[in-house]
All heavy atoms as an XYZ file, in Angstrom:
812
protein
N     -14.205    -64.742     13.070
C     -12.801    -64.413     13.272
C     -12.056    -64.668     11.966
O     -12.333    -65.639     11.265
C     -12.212    -65.267     14.396
C     -10.740    -64.999     14.650
S      -9.997    -66.103     15.870
C     -10.927    -65.672     17.319
N     -11.121    -63.798     11.670
C     -10.313    -63.878     10.454
C      -8.842    -64.075     10.830
O      -8.331    -63.406     11.730
C     -10.448    -62.578      9.628
C     -11.899    -62.340      9.237
C      -9.533    -62.604      8.410
C     -12.503    -63.388      8.347
N      -8.177    -64.989     10.136
C      -6.722    -65.134     10.236
C      -6.138    -64.580      8.939
O      -6.584    -64.934      7.846
C      -6.332    -66.599     10.411
N      -5.176    -63.681      9.070
C      -4.531    -63.050      7.913
C      -3.046    -63.389      7.976
O      -2.395    -63.153      9.005
C      -4.729    -61.537      7.973
C      -4.052    -60.763      6.857
C      -4.223    -59.252      7.125
N      -3.668    -58.440      6.063
C      -2.403    -58.051      5.972
N      -1.518    -58.416      6.902
N      -2.002    -57.292      4.970
N      -2.517    -63.955      6.887
C      -1.101    -64.325      6.863
C      -0.413    -63.581      5.726
O      -0.732    -63.781      4.558
C      -0.900    -65.840      6.689
C      -1.656    -66.604      7.775
C       0.591    -66.183      6.705
C      -1.660    -68.109      7.582
N       0.513    -62.704      6.098
C       1.346    -61.976      5.136
C       2.690    -62.693      5.113
O       3.282    -62.950      6.164
C       1.519    -60.531      5.584
C       2.487    -59.741      4.772
C       2.263    -59.170      3.555
C       3.829    -59.392      5.126
N       3.378    -58.499      3.121
C       4.360    -58.622      4.076
C       4.644    -59.669      6.226
C       5.655    -58.126      4.089
C       5.928    -59.167      6.241
C       6.421    -58.404      5.178
N       3.158    -63.047      3.910
C       4.406    -63.799      3.785
C       5.342    -63.090      2.812
O       4.908    -62.555      1.791
C       4.130    -65.236      3.300
O       3.260    -65.874      4.248
C       5.416    -66.040      3.181
N       6.630    -63.092      3.155
C       7.634    -62.411      2.344
C       8.961    -63.154      2.430
O       9.103    -64.113      3.183
C       7.791    -60.951      2.816
O       8.496    -60.202      1.840
C       8.495    -60.867      4.165
N       9.910    -62.687      1.677
C      11.291    -63.180      1.757
C      12.188    -62.004      2.106
O      11.889    -60.854      1.786
C      11.736    -63.801      0.436
C      11.007    -65.092      0.135
C      11.690    -65.871     -0.987
N      11.101    -67.174     -1.116
C      11.421    -68.245     -0.397
N      12.362    -68.162      0.509
N      10.820    -69.400     -0.585
N      13.307    -62.322      2.730
C      14.259    -61.309      3.195
C      15.600    -61.560      2.521
O      15.998    -62.716      2.323
C      14.387    -61.361      4.741
C      15.457    -60.420      5.242
C      13.027    -61.042      5.383
N      16.275    -60.502      2.172
C      17.598    -60.603      1.561
C      18.533    -61.369      2.496
O      18.604    -61.082      3.698
C      18.161    -59.189      1.257
C      17.279    -58.501      0.214
C      19.614    -59.264      0.802
C      17.582    -57.020      0.020
N      19.244    -62.345      1.941
C      20.172    -63.165      2.727
C      21.155    -62.280      3.485
O      21.697    -61.319      2.941
C      20.925    -64.132      1.809
N      21.329    -62.596      4.755
C      22.237    -61.847      5.607
C      21.569    -60.695      6.349
O      22.184    -60.078      7.212
N      20.310    -60.401      6.031
C      19.604    -59.270      6.661
C      18.430    -59.748      7.518
O      17.593    -58.950      7.931
C      19.132    -58.293      5.587
C      20.299    -57.862      4.724
C      20.410    -56.512      4.229
N      19.926    -55.419      4.990
C      19.383    -54.344      4.431
N      19.236    -54.259      3.127
N      18.971    -53.341      5.178
N      18.404    -61.039      7.788
C      17.296    -61.623      8.536
C      17.139    -61.023      9.933
O      16.018    -60.734     10.359
C      17.463    -63.153      8.644
C      17.400    -63.873      7.323
C      18.738    -63.996      6.601
O      19.747    -63.419      7.090
O      18.785    -64.672      5.554
N      18.227    -60.845     10.647
C      18.111    -60.313     12.013
C      17.607    -58.876     12.007
O      16.857    -58.469     12.898
C      19.436    -60.420     12.763
O      20.426    -59.648     12.134
N      17.984    -58.110     11.004
C      17.494    -56.731     10.865
C      15.976    -56.725     10.651
O      15.243    -55.948     11.267
C      18.207    -56.068      9.693
C      18.031    -54.590      9.587
C      18.859    -54.005      8.444
O      19.697    -54.711      7.827
O      18.645    -52.818      8.164
N      15.513    -57.617      9.780
C      14.072    -57.724      9.537
C      13.358    -58.176     10.814
O      12.327    -57.624     11.196
C      13.758    -58.701      8.396
C      12.289    -59.016      8.372
C      11.381    -58.107      7.843
C      11.795    -60.186      8.953
C      10.015    -58.365      7.876
C      10.440    -60.447      8.984
C       9.559    -59.534      8.446
O       8.214    -59.778      8.504
N      13.878    -59.218     11.470
C      13.239    -59.741     12.673
C      13.124    -58.677     13.753
O      12.103    -58.598     14.441
C      13.999    -60.960     13.192
C      13.726    -62.199     12.385
C      14.441    -63.418     12.921
O      15.142    -64.065     12.179
N      14.273    -63.731     14.181
N      14.144    -57.854     13.914
C      14.083    -56.789     14.911
C      12.960    -55.810     14.573
O      12.185    -55.412     15.442
C      15.416    -56.054     15.002
C      15.410    -54.960     16.046
C      16.745    -54.250     16.152
O      17.705    -54.592     15.489
N      16.792    -53.242     16.993
N      12.844    -55.429     13.310
C      11.784    -54.527     12.872
C      10.416    -55.167     13.136
O       9.508    -54.534     13.684
C      11.946    -54.210     11.384
C      10.940    -53.223     10.867
C      11.257    -51.878     10.796
C       9.690    -53.634     10.427
C      10.333    -50.958     10.315
C       8.761    -52.729      9.955
C       9.082    -51.382      9.898
N      10.255    -56.425     12.732
C       8.976    -57.123     12.885
C       8.582    -57.259     14.350
O       7.424    -57.048     14.711
C       9.046    -58.499     12.225
N       9.548    -57.593     15.190
C       9.257    -57.823     16.605
C       9.035    -56.550     17.395
O       8.511    -56.600     18.511
C      10.372    -58.646     17.244
C      10.380    -60.065     16.752
O       9.368    -60.601     16.329
N      11.540    -60.692     16.784
N       9.421    -55.432     16.856
C       9.214    -54.168     17.571
C       8.170    -53.324     16.846
O       7.018    -53.270     17.246
C      10.545    -53.391     17.732
O      11.129    -53.193     16.447
C      11.508    -54.135     18.634
N       8.545    -52.732     15.772
C       7.647    -51.782     15.096
C       6.368    -52.443     14.571
O       5.272    -51.936     14.783
C       8.386    -51.086     13.962
C       7.521    -50.098     13.228
C       8.195    -48.827     12.968
N       7.265    -47.899     12.343
C       7.637    -46.873     11.647
N       8.922    -46.621     11.483
N       6.749    -46.055     11.130
N       6.495    -53.556     13.860
C       5.300    -54.201     13.304
C       4.371    -54.705     14.404
O       3.153    -54.514     14.337
C       5.683    -55.359     12.384
O       6.368    -54.882     11.246
N       4.927    -55.352     15.402
C       4.115    -55.863     16.505
C       3.364    -54.741     17.203
O       2.165    -54.863     17.479
C       4.996    -56.636     17.502
O       5.587    -57.740     16.817
C       4.195    -57.154     18.671
N       4.026    -53.643     17.466
C       3.372    -52.495     18.106
C       2.275    -51.918     17.226
O       1.215    -51.523     17.715
C       4.392    -51.421     18.481
C       5.278    -51.816     19.642
C       4.477    -52.174     20.893
O       3.549    -51.424     21.266
O       4.781    -53.219     21.497
N       2.507    -51.868     15.930
C       1.503    -51.356     15.002
C       0.248    -52.219     15.060
O      -0.864    -51.709     15.141
C       2.075    -51.324     13.583
C       1.110    -50.869     12.502
S       0.046    -52.177     11.828
C       1.258    -53.314     11.166
N       0.409    -53.550     15.043
C      -0.759    -54.431     15.105
C      -1.528    -54.241     16.407
O      -2.763    -54.284     16.409
C      -0.350    -55.898     14.943
C      -0.157    -56.309     13.518
C       1.121    -56.528     13.013
C      -1.235    -56.503     12.675
C       1.308    -56.920     11.691
C      -1.063    -56.891     11.350
C       0.221    -57.091     10.858
N      -0.842    -54.017     17.509
C      -1.505    -53.797     18.802
C      -2.435    -52.585     18.768
O      -3.401    -52.522     19.524
C      -0.472    -53.600     19.915
C       0.242    -54.847     20.325
C       1.223    -54.502     21.436
C       2.023    -55.669     21.893
N       2.982    -55.299     22.962
N      -2.154    -51.618     17.915
C      -2.947    -50.384     17.813
C      -4.193    -50.545     16.954
O      -5.051    -49.669     16.931
C      -2.101    -49.261     17.223
C      -0.925    -48.847     18.045
C      -0.052    -47.847     17.302
O      -0.463    -47.236     16.323
N       1.173    -47.678     17.775
N      -4.295    -51.636     16.206
C      -5.384    -51.778     15.236
C      -6.679    -52.236     15.902
O      -6.695    -53.263     16.593
C      -4.999    -52.769     14.135
C      -3.728    -52.444     13.402
C      -3.679    -51.018     12.878
O      -4.611    -50.541     12.244
N      -2.578    -50.339     13.162
N      -7.767    -51.500     15.694
C      -9.059    -51.934     16.228
C      -9.432    -53.303     15.664
O      -9.310    -53.551     14.463
C     -10.037    -50.869     15.730
C      -9.183    -49.666     15.442
C      -7.856    -50.220     14.991
N      -9.839    -54.205     16.536
C     -10.271    -55.526     16.109
C      -9.168    -56.547     15.941
O      -9.443    -57.715     15.667
N      -7.900    -56.142     16.113
C      -6.799    -57.099     16.014
C      -6.676    -57.821     17.348
O      -6.479    -57.199     18.396
C      -5.484    -56.408     15.661
S      -4.121    -57.586     15.421
N      -6.806    -59.139     17.309
C      -6.760    -59.953     18.519
C      -5.349    -60.374     18.889
O      -5.105    -60.820     20.005
C      -7.634    -61.195     18.334
C      -9.101    -60.901     18.013
C      -9.830    -62.190     17.640
C      -9.769    -60.207     19.177
N      -4.411    -60.242     17.948
C      -3.027    -60.595     18.217
C      -2.285    -60.884     16.929
O      -2.887    -61.006     15.859
N      -0.973    -60.965     17.051
C      -0.122    -61.233     15.892
C       1.052    -62.103     16.335
O       1.546    -61.972     17.456
C       0.382    -59.920     15.241
C       1.265    -59.127     16.195
C       1.089    -60.182     13.920
N       1.451    -63.007     15.461
C       2.634    -63.828     15.667
C       3.558    -63.620     14.485
O       3.111    -63.623     13.327
C       2.269    -65.310     15.764
C       1.405    -65.721     16.948
C       0.956    -67.171     16.791
C       2.157    -65.529     18.248
N       4.843    -63.446     14.736
C       5.848    -63.323     13.688
C       6.474    -64.698     13.494
O       6.930    -65.318     14.461
C       6.902    -62.282     14.072
C       6.337    -60.893     14.275
S       5.516    -60.305     12.792
C       4.811    -58.786     13.375
N       6.475    -65.175     12.261
C       6.893    -66.543     11.957
C       8.078    -66.562     11.001
O       8.196    -65.690     10.137
C       5.728    -67.297     11.302
C       4.364    -67.194     11.999
C       3.295    -67.830     11.129
C       4.409    -67.827     13.369
N       8.918    -67.580     11.157
C      10.027    -67.800     10.228
C       9.958    -69.234      9.752
O      10.002    -70.175     10.557
C      11.366    -67.538     10.914
C      12.545    -67.675      9.966
C      13.844    -67.274     10.626
N      14.932    -67.326      9.648
C      16.140    -66.879      9.875
N      16.436    -66.335     11.046
N      17.072    -66.965      8.947
N       9.817    -69.423      8.433
C       9.692    -70.763      7.873
C      11.046    -71.406      7.624
O      12.052    -70.721      7.442
N      11.050    -72.731      7.597
C      12.275    -73.470      7.307
C      12.768    -73.192      5.889
O      13.948    -73.370      5.598
C      12.026    -74.976      7.489
N      11.871    -72.712      5.029
C      12.235    -72.416      3.638
C      12.773    -70.996      3.457
O      12.999    -70.549      2.341
C      11.026    -72.621      2.720
C       9.884    -71.672      3.036
O       9.937    -70.944      4.060
O       8.907    -71.659      2.261
N      12.973    -70.275      4.568
C      13.517    -68.923      4.487
C      12.477    -67.825      4.373
O      12.826    -66.653      4.274
N      11.197    -68.202      4.393
C      10.154    -67.181      4.364
C       9.901    -66.638      5.763
O      10.215    -67.283      6.769
C       8.837    -67.739      3.800
O       8.425    -68.843      4.599
C       8.981    -68.148      2.343
N       9.330    -65.456      5.797
C       8.898    -64.830      7.044
C       7.433    -64.474      6.879
O       7.014    -64.044      5.799
C       9.708    -63.565      7.326
C      11.120    -63.844      7.744
C      12.096    -64.051      6.795
C      11.456    -63.910      9.082
C      13.406    -64.315      7.165
C      12.764    -64.172      9.472
C      13.741    -64.382      8.508
N       6.658    -64.651      7.935
C       5.232    -64.344      7.884
C       4.801    -63.616      9.142
O       5.416    -63.755     10.195
C       4.399    -65.625      7.754
O       4.686    -66.294      6.561
N       3.714    -62.850      8.984
C       3.016    -62.259     10.121
C       1.612    -62.844     10.098
O       0.865    -62.645      9.140
C       2.973    -60.746      9.999
N       1.277    -63.600     11.130
C      -0.046    -64.187     11.281
C      -0.828    -63.320     12.251
O      -0.485    -63.240     13.426
C       0.058    -65.616     11.812
C      -1.219    -66.249     12.357
C      -2.286    -66.348     11.279
C      -0.924    -67.596     12.971
N      -1.834    -62.635     11.749
C      -2.652    -61.793     12.617
C      -4.066    -62.343     12.677
O      -4.571    -62.910     11.710
C      -2.653    -60.335     12.136
O      -3.023    -60.238     10.778
N      -4.689    -62.198     13.834
C      -6.064    -62.641     14.052
C      -6.943    -61.421     14.260
O      -6.566    -60.488     14.996
C      -6.142    -63.560     15.266
C      -5.378    -64.867     15.137
C      -5.396    -65.623     16.460
C      -5.959    -65.725     14.027
N      -8.108    -61.442     13.618
C      -9.012    -60.288     13.601
C     -10.406    -60.690     14.035
O     -10.888    -61.775     13.690
C      -9.057    -59.699     12.186
C      -7.703    -59.248     11.755
C      -6.729    -60.008     11.161
C      -7.133    -57.963     11.935
N      -5.600    -59.253     10.953
C      -5.826    -57.990     11.421
C      -7.611    -56.772     12.468
C      -4.981    -56.895     11.433
C      -6.789    -55.672     12.478
C      -5.475    -55.731     11.974
N     -11.055    -59.798     14.735
C     -12.416    -60.033     15.195
C     -13.361    -60.245     14.016
O     -14.216    -61.124     14.052
C     -12.878    -58.860     16.058
C     -14.269    -59.003     16.551
N     -14.636    -59.935     17.482
C     -15.403    -58.335     16.227
C     -15.922    -59.838     17.717
N     -16.417    -58.878     16.963
N     -13.199    -59.463     12.935
C     -14.111    -59.540     11.797
C     -13.395    -59.201     10.489
O     -12.297    -58.643     10.502
C     -15.273    -58.562     11.980
O     -14.798    -57.228     11.869
N     -14.042    -59.504      9.384
C     -13.517    -59.121      8.069
C     -13.405    -57.602      7.956
O     -12.450    -57.098      7.364
C     -14.428    -59.639      6.950
O     -14.323    -61.018      6.835
N     -14.361    -56.898      8.504
C     -14.332    -55.431      8.470
C     -13.081    -54.900      9.155
O     -12.419    -53.993      8.640
C     -15.599    -54.856      9.136
O     -16.749    -55.360      8.453
C     -15.605    -53.346      9.111
N     -12.744    -55.477     10.299
C     -11.529    -55.052     11.019
C     -10.279    -55.356     10.198
O      -9.378    -54.522     10.095
C     -11.437    -55.751     12.377
C     -12.517    -55.312     13.342
O     -12.952    -54.144     13.283
O     -12.936    -56.145     14.171
N     -10.212    -56.550      9.614
C      -9.050    -56.923      8.801
C      -8.941    -56.031      7.571
O      -7.847    -55.615      7.188
C      -9.134    -58.392      8.397
N     -10.079    -55.697      6.957
C     -10.091    -54.816      5.783
C      -9.581    -53.415      6.128
O      -8.913    -52.780      5.321
C     -11.502    -54.690      5.203
C     -12.008    -55.971      4.569
O     -11.190    -56.871      4.289
O     -13.235    -56.068      4.370
N      -9.906    -52.941      7.325
C      -9.531    -51.585      7.733
C      -8.021    -51.408      7.859
O      -7.518    -50.281      7.790
C     -10.224    -51.223      9.050
N      -7.294    -52.495      8.033
C      -5.838    -52.411      8.157
C      -5.218    -51.675      6.977
O      -4.330    -50.839      7.160
C      -5.230    -53.813      8.281
C      -3.711    -53.886      8.379
C      -3.236    -53.273      9.693
C      -3.243    -55.327      8.253
N      -5.696    -51.937      5.781
C      -5.110    -51.363      4.559
C      -5.137    -49.840      4.539
O      -4.311    -49.217      3.871
C      -5.836    -51.905      3.334
N      -6.045    -49.223      5.295
C      -6.166    -47.764      5.308
C      -5.701    -47.127      6.616
O      -5.828    -45.923      6.793
C      -7.615    -47.359      5.025
C      -8.043    -47.797      3.647
O      -7.310    -47.623      2.680
N      -9.214    -48.393      3.556
N      -5.169    -47.930      7.507
C      -4.700    -47.421      8.794
C      -3.428    -46.596      8.612
O      -2.481    -47.021      7.945
C      -4.413    -48.606      9.723
O      -3.599    -48.223     10.798
N      -3.406    -45.407      9.208
C      -2.216    -44.544      9.115
C      -0.980    -45.227      9.681
O       0.103    -45.144      9.093
C      -2.465    -43.217      9.831
C      -3.402    -42.296      9.090
C      -3.549    -40.952      9.775
O      -2.591    -40.491     10.431
O      -4.635    -40.373      9.651
N      -1.122    -45.907     10.817
C       0.056    -46.553     11.421
C       0.522    -47.735     10.572
O       1.725    -47.994     10.478
C      -0.227    -46.981     12.865
O      -1.265    -47.918     12.926
N      -0.403    -48.449      9.929
C      -0.023    -49.537      9.029
C       0.726    -48.983      7.819
O       1.789    -49.496      7.455
C      -1.260    -50.311      8.576
C      -0.983    -51.320      7.493
C      -0.342    -52.526      7.778
C      -1.346    -51.068      6.173
C      -0.080    -53.450      6.781
C      -1.088    -51.993      5.164
C      -0.455    -53.180      5.476
O      -0.194    -54.088      4.485
N       0.193    -47.945      7.193
C       0.836    -47.356      6.022
C       2.222    -46.810      6.360
O       3.162    -46.956      5.581
C      -0.057    -46.270      5.419
C      -1.386    -46.784      4.840
C      -2.286    -45.619      4.457
C      -1.155    -47.722      3.675
N       2.362    -46.214      7.545
C       3.670    -45.705      7.985
C       4.642    -46.862      8.232
O       5.837    -46.758      7.908
C       3.513    -44.858      9.239
N       4.150    -47.964      8.778
C       5.001    -49.135      9.026
C       5.451    -49.762      7.718
O       6.626    -50.120      7.557
C       4.252    -50.161      9.905
O       3.895    -49.535     11.139
C       5.108    -51.381     10.182
N       4.552    -49.871      6.751
C       4.906    -50.401      5.435
C       5.964    -49.516      4.781
O       6.950    -50.014      4.224
C       3.653    -50.530      4.537
C       4.038    -50.804      3.090
C       2.728    -51.614      5.068
N       5.783    -48.206      4.855
C       6.757    -47.279      4.265
C       8.119    -47.428      4.925
O       9.156    -47.447      4.237
C       6.257    -45.847      4.376
N       8.143    -47.558      6.247
C       9.410    -47.717      6.971
C      10.085    -49.041      6.611
O      11.309    -49.095      6.452
C       9.173    -47.622      8.476
N       9.295    -50.103      6.468
C       9.859    -51.395      6.082
C      10.421    -51.333      4.667
O      11.514    -51.841      4.401
C       8.797    -52.492      6.186
C       9.244    -53.907      5.839
C      10.429    -54.345      6.693
C       8.076    -54.871      5.988
N       9.710    -50.681      3.755
C      10.221    -50.526      2.387
C      11.505    -49.714      2.373
O      12.423    -50.010      1.611
C       9.159    -49.885      1.491
C       8.028    -50.834      1.177
O       8.186    -52.047      1.220
N       6.873    -50.280      0.867
N      11.582    -48.704      3.216
C      12.782    -47.861      3.295
C      13.974    -48.652      3.850
O      15.120    -48.396      3.492
C      12.503    -46.645      4.163
C      13.543    -45.566      4.076
C      13.076    -44.297      4.766
O      12.425    -44.336      5.806
N      13.418    -43.165      4.180
N      13.702    -49.639      4.678
C      14.755    -50.488      5.240
C      15.418    -51.339      4.159
O      16.573    -51.742      4.298
C      14.143    -51.379      6.327
C      15.027    -51.990      7.378
C      15.837    -50.942      8.131
C      14.183    -52.809      8.340
N      14.683    -51.615      3.083
C      15.194    -52.359      1.913
C      15.757    -53.732      2.273
O      16.834    -54.115      1.820
C      16.254    -51.531      1.181
O      15.702    -50.326      0.706
N      14.990    -54.506      3.064
C      15.432    -55.849      3.433
C      14.634    -56.948      2.737
O      15.025    -58.105      2.768
C      15.377    -56.081      4.964
C      16.339    -55.159      5.691
C      13.972    -55.947      5.495
N      13.517    -56.576      2.089
C      12.666    -57.580      1.456
C      13.100    -57.855      0.031
O      13.669    -56.988     -0.629
C      11.207    -57.113      1.459
C      10.602    -56.775      2.822
C       9.133    -56.413      2.670
C      10.799    -57.895      3.817
N      12.805    -59.056     -0.434
C      13.100    -59.430     -1.810
C      11.932    -60.249     -2.354
O      11.259    -60.953     -1.602
C      14.424    -60.222     -1.914
O      14.726    -60.431     -3.286
C      14.396    -61.529     -1.172
N      11.687    -60.142     -3.641
C      10.606    -60.906     -4.261
C       9.242    -60.346     -3.919
O       9.110    -59.259     -3.371
N       8.237    -61.130     -4.265
C       6.843    -60.733     -4.033
C       6.386    -61.168     -2.643
O       6.744    -62.244     -2.177
C       5.934    -61.365     -5.084
C       6.191    -60.882     -6.495
C       5.823    -59.427     -6.686
O       4.782    -58.985     -6.166
O       6.599    -58.720     -7.357
N       5.574    -60.334     -2.021
C       4.922    -60.689     -0.763
C       3.496    -61.123     -1.072
O       2.904    -60.677     -2.056
C       4.898    -59.487      0.181
O       6.206    -59.086      0.499
N       2.946    -61.985     -0.232
C       1.578    -62.451     -0.430
C       0.763    -62.276      0.847
O       1.321    -62.241      1.949
C       1.537    -63.939     -0.828
O       2.114    -64.716      0.229
C       2.275    -64.190     -2.129
N      -0.541    -62.160      0.666
C      -1.473    -62.125      1.792
C      -2.550    -63.164      1.528
O      -3.131    -63.209      0.438
C      -2.129    -60.733      1.963
C      -3.201    -60.773      3.047
C      -1.086    -59.682      2.285
N      -2.796    -64.011      2.518
C      -3.850    -65.009      2.451
C      -4.707    -64.834      3.698
O      -4.178    -64.628      4.792
C      -3.270    -66.442      2.403
C      -4.376    -67.479      2.345
C      -2.327    -66.605      1.234
N      -6.022    -64.884      3.500
C      -6.949    -64.747      4.623
C      -7.776    -66.014      4.763
O      -8.119    -66.659      3.779
C      -7.856    -63.548      4.411
C      -7.114    -62.245      4.611
C      -7.900    -61.044      4.204
N      -9.228    -60.974      4.753
C      -9.899    -59.850      4.897
N      -9.365    -58.715      4.545
N     -11.119    -59.851      5.385
N      -8.099    -66.344      6.007
C      -8.894    -67.519      6.316
C     -10.007    -67.136      7.281
O      -9.791    -66.311      8.176
C      -8.042    -68.599      7.009
C      -6.912    -69.111      6.174
C      -5.671    -68.491      6.199
C      -7.084    -70.225      5.369
C      -4.621    -68.958      5.437
C      -6.033    -70.713      4.612
C      -4.804    -70.078      4.637
N     -11.150    -67.756      7.122
C     -12.216    -67.672      8.114
C     -11.907    -68.732      9.165
O     -11.753    -69.914      8.816
C     -13.573    -67.945      7.462
C     -14.735    -67.952      8.434
C     -15.103    -66.561      8.893
O     -15.165    -65.634      8.097
N     -15.333    -66.400     10.184
N     -11.782    -68.345     10.413
C     -11.513    -69.298     11.488
C     -12.826    -70.002     11.824
O     -13.845    -69.346     12.034
C     -10.928    -68.584     12.726
C     -10.738    -69.566     13.872
C      -9.617    -67.893     12.371
N     -12.799    -71.335     11.871
C     -14.029    -72.073     12.157
C     -13.926    -72.946     13.399
O     -14.861    -73.656     13.741
C     -14.456    -72.917     10.946
C     -13.486    -73.989     10.590
N     -13.463    -75.206     11.208
C     -12.495    -74.006      9.676
C     -12.509    -75.949     10.683
N     -11.901    -75.235      9.746
N     -12.814    -72.880     14.107
C     -12.679    -73.653     15.334
C     -11.255    -73.630     15.831
O     -10.371    -73.078     15.190
N     -11.048    -74.189     17.005
C      -9.715    -74.256     17.584
C      -9.714    -73.779     19.027
O     -10.765    -73.606     19.636
N      -8.525    -73.538     19.541
C      -8.374    -73.104     20.926
C      -7.232    -72.109     21.023
O      -6.141    -72.357     20.486
C      -8.087    -74.321     21.821
O      -7.836    -73.912     23.136
N      -7.490    -71.007     21.691
C      -6.482    -69.978     21.895
C      -6.776    -69.326     23.239
O      -7.848    -68.735     23.409
C      -6.535    -68.959     20.753
C      -5.404    -67.955     20.636
C      -4.064    -68.651     20.434
C      -5.674    -67.018     19.471
N      -5.870    -69.441     24.209
C      -6.131    -68.873     25.533
C      -6.489    -67.389     25.457
O      -5.844    -66.623     24.764
C      -4.817    -69.077     26.283
C      -4.149    -70.209     25.580
C      -4.546    -70.065     24.133
N      -7.553    -67.017     26.150
C      -7.952    -65.628     26.224
C      -8.754    -65.128     25.038
O      -9.143    -63.964     24.984
N      -8.990    -65.989     24.049
C      -9.713    -65.589     22.840
C     -10.856    -66.583     22.632
O     -10.648    -67.788     22.688
C      -8.810    -65.576     21.599
C      -9.598    -65.251     20.348
C      -7.661    -64.593     21.780
N     -12.048    -66.047     22.395
C     -13.173    -66.913     22.068
C     -13.084    -67.253     20.588
O     -13.197    -66.382     19.731
C     -14.497    -66.214     22.378
O     -14.518    -65.872     23.759
C     -15.673    -67.111     22.043
N     -12.847    -68.527     20.298
C     -12.732    -68.988     18.927
C     -14.086    -69.538     18.497
O     -14.655    -70.385     19.189
C     -11.640    -70.080     18.794
C     -11.560    -70.604     17.378
C     -10.295    -69.531     19.248
N     -14.622    -69.045     17.373
C     -15.944    -69.503     16.948
C     -15.939    -70.982     16.539
O     -14.935    -71.497     16.072
C     -16.245    -68.617     15.728
C     -14.919    -68.168     15.243
C     -14.022    -68.113     16.442
N     -17.085    -71.648     16.764
C     -17.221    -73.050     16.376
C     -17.481    -73.215     14.888
O     -17.220    -74.242     14.319
C     -18.367    -73.710     17.154
C     -18.022    -73.863     18.621
O     -16.826    -73.972     18.941
O     -18.942    -73.851     19.432
N     -18.035    -72.187     14.261
C     -18.311    -72.254     12.828
C     -18.296    -70.842     12.260
O     -18.444    -69.887     12.992
C     -19.664    -72.909     12.585
O     -20.676    -72.141     13.194
N     -18.113    -70.732     10.913
C     -18.033    -69.407     10.305
C     -19.331    -68.633     10.386
O     -20.373    -69.141     10.557
C     -17.668    -69.705      8.856
C     -17.832    -71.157      8.649
C     -17.958    -71.797      9.986
């Protein structure tokens, strides 16, 4: 299982606009992705926003970059012009834990 965390910053005063987009369009896009086990939209105390997605495999997570619905969602978010600064993506191999309805591996 792979955890993928995309993190960005939002222009001050436009946070609710971004959150609405993330909670509707982005969430729906992730639901369409083969191998995506779920996504959580996060807001940090430092003003960052993240999307934490869980994937069945590295292959599934890699396929996101070429997904038509992902590319369309990225284009729509860029057109909204609410982001500022650089965005980052960090991936982790999940090696344990507990998540209702999801079999979490004991080791990589």
